[in-house]
All heavy atoms as atom14 arrays in JSON, in Angstrom:
{
  "sequence": "MSGRESLEFDVLIIGAGPSGLSAAIRLKQLANEAGQELS",
  "atom14_mask": [
    [1, 1, 1, 1, 1, 1, 1, 1, 0, 0, 0, 0, 0, 0],
    [1, 1, 1, 1, 1, 1, 0, 0, 0, 0, 0, 0, 0, 0],
    [1, 1, 1, 1, 0, 0, 0, 0, 0, 0, 0, 0, 0, 0],
    [1, 1, 1, 1, 1, 1, 1, 1, 1, 1, 1, 0, 0, 0],
    [1, 1, 1, 1, 1, 1, 1, 1, 1, 0, 0, 0, 0, 0],
    [1, 1, 1, 1, 1, 1, 0, 0, 0, 0, 0, 0, 0, 0],
    [1, 1, 1, 1, 1, 1, 1, 1, 0, 0, 0, 0, 0, 0],
    [1, 1, 1, 1, 1, 1, 1, 1, 1, 0, 0, 0, 0, 0],
    [1, 1, 1, 1, 1, 1, 1, 1, 1, 1, 1, 0, 0, 0],
    [1, 1, 1, 1, 1, 1, 1, 1, 0, 0, 0, 0, 0, 0],
    [1, 1, 1, 1, 1, 1, 1, 0, 0, 0, 0, 0, 0, 0],
    [1, 1, 1, 1, 1, 1, 1, 1, 0, 0, 0, 0, 0, 0],
    [1, 1, 1, 1, 1, 1, 1, 1, 0, 0, 0, 0, 0, 0],
    [1, 1, 1, 1, 1, 1, 1, 1, 0, 0, 0, 0, 0, 0],
    [1, 1, 1, 1, 0, 0, 0, 0, 0, 0, 0, 0, 0, 0],
    [1, 1, 1, 1, 1, 0, 0, 0, 0, 0, 0, 0, 0, 0],
    [1, 1, 1, 1, 0, 0, 0, 0, 0, 0, 0, 0, 0, 0],
    [1, 1, 1, 1, 1, 1, 1, 0, 0, 0, 0, 0, 0, 0],
    [1, 1, 1, 1, 1, 1, 0, 0, 0, 0, 0, 0, 0, 0],
    [1, 1, 1, 1, 0, 0, 0, 0, 0, 0, 0, 0, 0, 0],
    [1, 1, 1, 1, 1, 1, 1, 1, 0, 0, 0, 0, 0, 0],
    [1, 1, 1, 1, 1, 1, 0, 0, 0, 0, 0, 0, 0, 0],
    [1, 1, 1, 1, 1, 0, 0, 0, 0, 0, 0, 0, 0, 0],
    [1, 1, 1, 1, 1, 0, 0, 0, 0, 0, 0, 0, 0, 0],
    [1, 1, 1, 1, 1, 1, 1, 1, 0, 0, 0, 0, 0, 0],
    [1, 1, 1, 1, 1, 1, 1, 1, 1, 1, 1, 0, 0, 0],
    [1, 1, 1, 1, 1, 1, 1, 1, 0, 0, 0, 0, 0, 0],
    [1, 1, 1, 1, 1, 1, 1, 1, 1, 0, 0, 0, 0, 0],
    [1, 1, 1, 1, 1, 1, 1, 1, 1, 0, 0, 0, 0, 0],
    [1, 1, 1, 1, 1, 1, 1, 1, 0, 0, 0, 0, 0, 0],
    [1, 1, 1, 1, 1, 0, 0, 0, 0, 0, 0, 0, 0, 0],
    [1, 1, 1, 1, 1, 1, 1, 1, 0, 0, 0, 0, 0, 0],
    [1, 1, 1, 1, 1, 1, 1, 1, 1, 0, 0, 0, 0, 0],
    [1, 1, 1, 1, 1, 0, 0, 0, 0, 0, 0, 0, 0, 0],
    [1, 1, 1, 1, 0, 0, 0, 0, 0, 0, 0, 0, 0, 0],
    [1, 1, 1, 1, 1, 1, 1, 1, 1, 0, 0, 0, 0, 0],
    [1, 1, 1, 1, 1, 1, 1, 1, 1, 0, 0, 0, 0, 0],
    [1, 1, 1, 1, 1, 1, 1, 1, 0, 0, 0, 0, 0, 0],
    [1, 1, 1, 1, 1, 1, 0, 0, 0, 0, 0, 0, 0, 0]
  ],
  "atom14_positions": [
    [[12.45, 0.09, 25.5], [11.47, 0.14, 24.41], [10.26, 0.95, 24.87], [9.86, 0.89, 26.02], [11.08, -1.28, 24.04], [10.28, -1.38, 22.8], [10.33, -3.08, 22.2], [9.2, -2.95, 20.9], [0.0, 0.0, 0.0], [0.0, 0.0, 0.0], [0.0, 0.0, 0.0], [0.0, 0.0, 0.0], [0.0, 0.0, 0.0], [0.0, 0.0, 0.0]],
    [[9.66, 1.69, 23.96], [8.58, 2.6, 24.33], [7.22, 1.94, 24.44], [6.26, 2.57, 24.85], [8.51, 3.74, 23.31], [8.11, 3.23, 22.06], [0.0, 0.0, 0.0], [0.0, 0.0, 0.0], [0.0, 0.0, 0.0], [0.0, 0.0, 0.0], [0.0, 0.0, 0.0], [0.0, 0.0, 0.0], [0.0, 0.0, 0.0], [0.0, 0.0, 0.0]],
    [[7.09, 0.68, 24.06], [5.8, 0.01, 24.12], [4.91, 0.27, 22.93], [3.78, -0.18, 22.89], [0.0, 0.0, 0.0], [0.0, 0.0, 0.0], [0.0, 0.0, 0.0], [0.0, 0.0, 0.0], [0.0, 0.0, 0.0], [0.0, 0.0, 0.0], [0.0, 0.0, 0.0], [0.0, 0.0, 0.0], [0.0, 0.0, 0.0], [0.0, 0.0, 0.0]],
    [[5.4, 1.0, 21.95], [4.6, 1.28, 20.75], [4.68, 0.1, 19.79], [5.71, -0.57, 19.68], [5.12, 2.51, 20.03], [4.85, 3.78, 20.75], [5.3, 4.92, 19.91], [4.96, 6.18, 20.53], [5.25, 7.34, 20.01], [5.9, 7.42, 18.87], [4.9, 8.44, 20.63], [0.0, 0.0, 0.0], [0.0, 0.0, 0.0], [0.0, 0.0, 0.0]],
    [[3.59, -0.11, 19.08], [3.6, -1.12, 18.03], [4.17, -0.53, 16.76], [4.06, 0.67, 16.52], [2.18, -1.61, 17.75], [1.71, -2.64, 18.71], [0.43, -3.31, 18.24], [0.35, -3.7, 17.06], [-0.47, -3.4, 19.06], [0.0, 0.0, 0.0], [0.0, 0.0, 0.0], [0.0, 0.0, 0.0], [0.0, 0.0, 0.0], [0.0, 0.0, 0.0]],
    [[4.74, -1.37, 15.97], [5.32, -0.94, 14.7], [4.87, -1.91, 13.62], [4.92, -3.12, 13.81], [6.84, -0.94, 14.85], [7.46, -1.01, 13.62], [0.0, 0.0, 0.0], [0.0, 0.0, 0.0], [0.0, 0.0, 0.0], [0.0, 0.0, 0.0], [0.0, 0.0, 0.0], [0.0, 0.0, 0.0], [0.0, 0.0, 0.0], [0.0, 0.0, 0.0]],
    [[4.38, -1.37, 12.51], [3.96, -2.18, 11.38], [4.74, -1.75, 10.15], [4.95, -0.55, 9.94], [2.47, -2.0, 11.11], [1.52, -2.39, 12.25], [0.1, -1.99, 11.89], [1.59, -3.87, 12.52], [0.0, 0.0, 0.0], [0.0, 0.0, 0.0], [0.0, 0.0, 0.0], [0.0, 0.0, 0.0], [0.0, 0.0, 0.0], [0.0, 0.0, 0.0]],
    [[5.16, -2.71, 9.37], [5.88, -2.38, 8.14], [4.95, -2.57, 6.95], [4.23, -3.56, 6.86], [7.11, -3.28, 7.98], [8.18, -2.97, 9.0], [9.48, -3.68, 8.7], [9.68, -4.11, 7.55], [10.28, -3.78, 9.63], [0.0, 0.0, 0.0], [0.0, 0.0, 0.0], [0.0, 0.0, 0.0], [0.0, 0.0, 0.0], [0.0, 0.0, 0.0]],
    [[4.96, -1.58, 6.05], [4.15, -1.62, 4.84], [5.02, -1.32, 3.64], [6.02, -0.61, 3.75], [3.04, -0.55, 4.89], [2.03, -0.77, 5.97], [2.12, -0.12, 7.18], [0.98, -1.64, 5.76], [1.18, -0.32, 8.17], [0.04, -1.86, 6.74], [0.14, -1.19, 7.95], [0.0, 0.0, 0.0], [0.0, 0.0, 0.0], [0.0, 0.0, 0.0]],
    [[4.61, -1.83, 2.5], [5.29, -1.48, 1.25], [4.81, -0.12, 0.76], [5.59, 0.68, 0.26], [5.01, -2.53, 0.17], [5.6, -3.88, 0.52], [6.74, -3.92, 1.01], [4.91, -4.89, 0.31], [0.0, 0.0, 0.0], [0.0, 0.0, 0.0], [0.0, 0.0, 0.0], [0.0, 0.0, 0.0], [0.0, 0.0, 0.0], [0.0, 0.0, 0.0]],
    [[3.52, 0.13, 0.92], [2.91, 1.38, 0.44], [1.88, 1.82, 1.47], [1.17, 1.01, 2.03], [2.2, 1.16, -0.91], [1.53, 2.43, -1.39], [3.16, 0.65, -1.96], [0.0, 0.0, 0.0], [0.0, 0.0, 0.0], [0.0, 0.0, 0.0], [0.0, 0.0, 0.0], [0.0, 0.0, 0.0], [0.0, 0.0, 0.0], [0.0, 0.0, 0.0]],
    [[1.8, 3.13, 1.67], [0.77, 3.7, 2.54], [0.1, 4.83, 1.77], [0.75, 5.81, 1.4], [1.37, 4.23, 3.84], [0.4, 4.88, 4.8], [-0.64, 3.88, 5.27], [1.15, 5.46, 5.98], [0.0, 0.0, 0.0], [0.0, 0.0, 0.0], [0.0, 0.0, 0.0], [0.0, 0.0, 0.0], [0.0, 0.0, 0.0], [0.0, 0.0, 0.0]],
    [[-1.18, 4.66, 1.49], [-1.95, 5.68, 0.78], [-2.88, 6.34, 1.79], [-3.65, 5.65, 2.46], [-2.75, 5.06, -0.39], [-1.78, 4.47, -1.4], [-3.65, 6.1, -1.03], [-2.42, 3.67, -2.52], [0.0, 0.0, 0.0], [0.0, 0.0, 0.0], [0.0, 0.0, 0.0], [0.0, 0.0, 0.0], [0.0, 0.0, 0.0], [0.0, 0.0, 0.0]],
    [[-2.76, 7.64, 1.91], [-3.57, 8.39, 2.85], [-4.78, 8.95, 2.1], [-4.64, 9.61, 1.09], [-2.77, 9.56, 3.47], [-1.46, 9.08, 4.07], [-3.61, 10.32, 4.47], [-1.6, 8.15, 5.24], [0.0, 0.0, 0.0], [0.0, 0.0, 0.0], [0.0, 0.0, 0.0], [0.0, 0.0, 0.0], [0.0, 0.0, 0.0], [0.0, 0.0, 0.0]],
    [[-5.96, 8.68, 2.62], [-7.18, 9.19, 2.01], [-7.87, 8.13, 1.16], [-7.23, 7.22, 0.65], [0.0, 0.0, 0.0], [0.0, 0.0, 0.0], [0.0, 0.0, 0.0], [0.0, 0.0, 0.0], [0.0, 0.0, 0.0], [0.0, 0.0, 0.0], [0.0, 0.0, 0.0], [0.0, 0.0, 0.0], [0.0, 0.0, 0.0], [0.0, 0.0, 0.0]],
    [[-9.17, 8.27, 1.05], [-9.96, 7.29, 0.32], [-10.71, 7.94, -0.84], [-11.75, 7.46, -1.25], [-10.94, 6.6, 1.26], [0.0, 0.0, 0.0], [0.0, 0.0, 0.0], [0.0, 0.0, 0.0], [0.0, 0.0, 0.0], [0.0, 0.0, 0.0], [0.0, 0.0, 0.0], [0.0, 0.0, 0.0], [0.0, 0.0, 0.0], [0.0, 0.0, 0.0]],
    [[-10.15, 9.02, -1.34], [-10.78, 9.69, -2.48], [-10.45, 8.99, -3.78], [-9.78, 7.96, -3.8], [0.0, 0.0, 0.0], [0.0, 0.0, 0.0], [0.0, 0.0, 0.0], [0.0, 0.0, 0.0], [0.0, 0.0, 0.0], [0.0, 0.0, 0.0], [0.0, 0.0, 0.0], [0.0, 0.0, 0.0], [0.0, 0.0, 0.0], [0.0, 0.0, 0.0]],
    [[-10.93, 9.53, -4.89], [-10.71, 8.9, -6.19], [-9.23, 8.72, -6.54], [-8.85, 7.7, -7.1], [-11.38, 9.86, -7.18], [-12.34, 10.66, -6.37], [-11.78, 10.72, -4.98], [0.0, 0.0, 0.0], [0.0, 0.0, 0.0], [0.0, 0.0, 0.0], [0.0, 0.0, 0.0], [0.0, 0.0, 0.0], [0.0, 0.0, 0.0], [0.0, 0.0, 0.0]],
    [[-8.4, 9.7, -6.22], [-6.99, 9.57, -6.57], [-6.29, 8.5, -5.73], [-5.46, 7.75, -6.24], [-6.27, 10.91, -6.44], [-6.37, 11.39, -5.12], [0.0, 0.0, 0.0], [0.0, 0.0, 0.0], [0.0, 0.0, 0.0], [0.0, 0.0, 0.0], [0.0, 0.0, 0.0], [0.0, 0.0, 0.0], [0.0, 0.0, 0.0], [0.0, 0.0, 0.0]],
    [[-6.64, 8.41, -4.44], [-6.05, 7.37, -3.59], [-6.47, 5.99, -4.04], [-5.67, 5.06, -4.08], [0.0, 0.0, 0.0], [0.0, 0.0, 0.0], [0.0, 0.0, 0.0], [0.0, 0.0, 0.0], [0.0, 0.0, 0.0], [0.0, 0.0, 0.0], [0.0, 0.0, 0.0], [0.0, 0.0, 0.0], [0.0, 0.0, 0.0], [0.0, 0.0, 0.0]],
    [[-7.74, 5.83, -4.36], [-8.25, 4.54, -4.83], [-7.6, 4.16, -6.16], [-7.19, 3.02, -6.36], [-9.78, 4.6, -4.98], [-10.46, 3.32, -5.44], [-10.16, 2.17, -4.5], [-11.95, 3.53, -5.56], [0.0, 0.0, 0.0], [0.0, 0.0, 0.0], [0.0, 0.0, 0.0], [0.0, 0.0, 0.0], [0.0, 0.0, 0.0], [0.0, 0.0, 0.0]],
    [[-7.47, 5.12, -7.06], [-6.84, 4.88, -8.35], [-5.38, 4.47, -8.17], [-4.9, 3.53, -8.82], [-6.93, 6.15, -9.2], [-6.25, 5.98, -10.41], [0.0, 0.0, 0.0], [0.0, 0.0, 0.0], [0.0, 0.0, 0.0], [0.0, 0.0, 0.0], [0.0, 0.0, 0.0], [0.0, 0.0, 0.0], [0.0, 0.0, 0.0], [0.0, 0.0, 0.0]],
    [[-4.67, 5.13, -7.27], [-3.28, 4.8, -7.0], [-3.17, 3.38, -6.44], [-2.29, 2.61, -6.84], [-2.66, 5.79, -6.03], [0.0, 0.0, 0.0], [0.0, 0.0, 0.0], [0.0, 0.0, 0.0], [0.0, 0.0, 0.0], [0.0, 0.0, 0.0], [0.0, 0.0, 0.0], [0.0, 0.0, 0.0], [0.0, 0.0, 0.0], [0.0, 0.0, 0.0]],
    [[-4.05, 3.02, -5.52], [-4.02, 1.68, -4.92], [-4.28, 0.6, -5.96], [-3.58, -0.42, -6.0], [-5.05, 1.59, -3.8], [0.0, 0.0, 0.0], [0.0, 0.0, 0.0], [0.0, 0.0, 0.0], [0.0, 0.0, 0.0], [0.0, 0.0, 0.0], [0.0, 0.0, 0.0], [0.0, 0.0, 0.0], [0.0, 0.0, 0.0], [0.0, 0.0, 0.0]],
    [[-5.25, 0.83, -6.82], [-5.58, -0.15, -7.86], [-4.41, -0.32, -8.82], [-4.02, -1.43, -9.18], [-6.86, 0.26, -8.61], [-8.06, 0.11, -7.69], [-7.04, -0.56, -9.88], [-9.34, 0.71, -8.24], [0.0, 0.0, 0.0], [0.0, 0.0, 0.0], [0.0, 0.0, 0.0], [0.0, 0.0, 0.0], [0.0, 0.0, 0.0], [0.0, 0.0, 0.0]],
    [[-3.82, 0.81, -9.24], [-2.71, 0.74, -10.2], [-1.48, 0.07, -9.59], [-0.82, -0.74, -10.25], [-2.36, 2.15, -10.69], [-1.32, 2.16, -11.78], [-1.82, 1.43, -13.03], [-0.78, 1.4, -14.03], [-0.5, 0.35, -14.78], [-1.22, -0.77, -14.68], [0.47, 0.38, -15.66], [0.0, 0.0, 0.0], [0.0, 0.0, 0.0], [0.0, 0.0, 0.0]],
    [[-1.18, 0.38, -8.34], [-0.06, -0.27, -7.68], [-0.27, -1.77, -7.57], [0.66, -2.56, -7.76], [0.16, 0.32, -6.29], [0.84, 1.69, -6.27], [0.76, 2.29, -4.88], [2.28, 1.6, -6.73], [0.0, 0.0, 0.0], [0.0, 0.0, 0.0], [0.0, 0.0, 0.0], [0.0, 0.0, 0.0], [0.0, 0.0, 0.0], [0.0, 0.0, 0.0]],
    [[-1.49, -2.19, -7.27], [-1.8, -3.63, -7.19], [-1.65, -4.28, -8.56], [-1.12, -5.39, -8.67], [-3.22, -3.82, -6.64], [-3.61, -5.24, -6.43], [-2.76, -5.92, -5.38], [-3.28, -7.32, -5.11], [-2.39, -8.09, -4.25], [0.0, 0.0, 0.0], [0.0, 0.0, 0.0], [0.0, 0.0, 0.0], [0.0, 0.0, 0.0], [0.0, 0.0, 0.0]],
    [[-2.09, -3.6, -9.61], [-1.94, -4.14, -10.97], [-0.45, -4.31, -11.31], [-0.05, -5.35, -11.84], [-2.58, -3.21, -12.0], [-4.08, -3.2, -11.95], [-4.68, -2.12, -12.84], [-4.04, -1.12, -13.16], [-5.95, -2.3, -13.21], [0.0, 0.0, 0.0], [0.0, 0.0, 0.0], [0.0, 0.0, 0.0], [0.0, 0.0, 0.0], [0.0, 0.0, 0.0]],
    [[0.35, -3.3, -11.0], [1.79, -3.37, -11.3], [2.46, -4.47, -10.49], [3.33, -5.18, -11.0], [2.45, -2.02, -11.01], [2.06, -0.89, -11.96], [2.59, 0.44, -11.44], [2.58, -1.16, -13.36], [0.0, 0.0, 0.0], [0.0, 0.0, 0.0], [0.0, 0.0, 0.0], [0.0, 0.0, 0.0], [0.0, 0.0, 0.0], [0.0, 0.0, 0.0]],
    [[2.07, -4.63, -9.23], [2.64, -5.68, -8.4], [2.28, -7.06, -8.95], [3.13, -7.95, -9.0], [2.15, -5.54, -6.96], [0.0, 0.0, 0.0], [0.0, 0.0, 0.0], [0.0, 0.0, 0.0], [0.0, 0.0, 0.0], [0.0, 0.0, 0.0], [0.0, 0.0, 0.0], [0.0, 0.0, 0.0], [0.0, 0.0, 0.0], [0.0, 0.0, 0.0]],
    [[1.03, -7.22, -9.38], [0.61, -8.51, -9.96], [1.4, -8.83, -11.22], [1.82, -9.96, -11.43], [-0.89, -8.51, -10.24], [-1.72, -8.64, -9.0], [-1.23, -9.05, -7.95], [-2.98, -8.28, -9.1], [0.0, 0.0, 0.0], [0.0, 0.0, 0.0], [0.0, 0.0, 0.0], [0.0, 0.0, 0.0], [0.0, 0.0, 0.0], [0.0, 0.0, 0.0]],
    [[1.59, -7.82, -12.08], [2.36, -8.04, -13.32], [3.79, -8.43, -13.02], [4.39, -9.21, -13.76], [2.35, -6.75, -14.16], [1.0, -6.44, -14.77], [0.96, -5.08, -15.47], [2.03, -4.47, -15.66], [-0.14, -4.64, -15.82], [0.0, 0.0, 0.0], [0.0, 0.0, 0.0], [0.0, 0.0, 0.0], [0.0, 0.0, 0.0], [0.0, 0.0, 0.0]],
    [[4.35, -7.9, -11.93], [5.74, -8.19, -11.57], [5.85, -9.44, -10.7], [6.95, -9.84, -10.34], [6.34, -6.99, -10.83], [0.0, 0.0, 0.0], [0.0, 0.0, 0.0], [0.0, 0.0, 0.0], [0.0, 0.0, 0.0], [0.0, 0.0, 0.0], [0.0, 0.0, 0.0], [0.0, 0.0, 0.0], [0.0, 0.0, 0.0], [0.0, 0.0, 0.0]],
    [[4.71, -10.03, -10.35], [4.72, -11.22, -9.5], [5.11, -10.92, -8.06], [5.67, -11.77, -7.39], [0.0, 0.0, 0.0], [0.0, 0.0, 0.0], [0.0, 0.0, 0.0], [0.0, 0.0, 0.0], [0.0, 0.0, 0.0], [0.0, 0.0, 0.0], [0.0, 0.0, 0.0], [0.0, 0.0, 0.0], [0.0, 0.0, 0.0], [0.0, 0.0, 0.0]],
    [[4.8, -9.73, -7.59], [5.15, -9.3, -6.23], [3.88, -9.16, -5.38], [2.8, -8.96, -5.91], [5.87, -7.95, -6.27], [7.15, -7.95, -7.04], [8.24, -8.72, -6.35], [8.39, -8.63, -5.14], [9.0, -9.47, -7.11], [0.0, 0.0, 0.0], [0.0, 0.0, 0.0], [0.0, 0.0, 0.0], [0.0, 0.0, 0.0], [0.0, 0.0, 0.0]],
    [[4.08, -9.26, -4.08], [3.0, -9.01, -3.13], [3.2, -7.65, -2.49], [4.33, -7.27, -2.18], [3.01, -10.08, -2.03], [2.39, -11.39, -2.44], [0.88, -11.32, -2.56], [0.25, -10.66, -1.71], [0.35, -11.92, -3.49], [0.0, 0.0, 0.0], [0.0, 0.0, 0.0], [0.0, 0.0, 0.0], [0.0, 0.0, 0.0], [0.0, 0.0, 0.0]],
    [[2.13, -6.92, -2.3], [2.19, -5.64, -1.59], [1.41, -5.75, -0.29], [0.41, -6.45, -0.23], [1.56, -4.52, -2.43], [2.33, -4.02, -3.63], [1.53, -2.93, -4.32], [3.7, -3.52, -3.25], [0.0, 0.0, 0.0], [0.0, 0.0, 0.0], [0.0, 0.0, 0.0], [0.0, 0.0, 0.0], [0.0, 0.0, 0.0], [0.0, 0.0, 0.0]],
    [[1.89, -5.03, 0.7], [1.14, -4.97, 1.94], [0.86, -3.51, 2.27], [1.52, -2.62, 1.78], [1.92, -5.61, 3.08], [3.12, -4.94, 3.33], [0.0, 0.0, 0.0], [0.0, 0.0, 0.0], [0.0, 0.0, 0.0], [0.0, 0.0, 0.0], [0.0, 0.0, 0.0], [0.0, 0.0, 0.0], [0.0, 0.0, 0.0], [0.0, 0.0, 0.0]]
  ]
}
């Protein structure tokens, strides 16, 4: 094993601009409507 850490995510949004923030908010809304959790 290489000693690296590994993290699993459902979604990874790169950047904190308006489009990234909008995408994160919308994905959270869709997950809530579907009764799912996102990480």
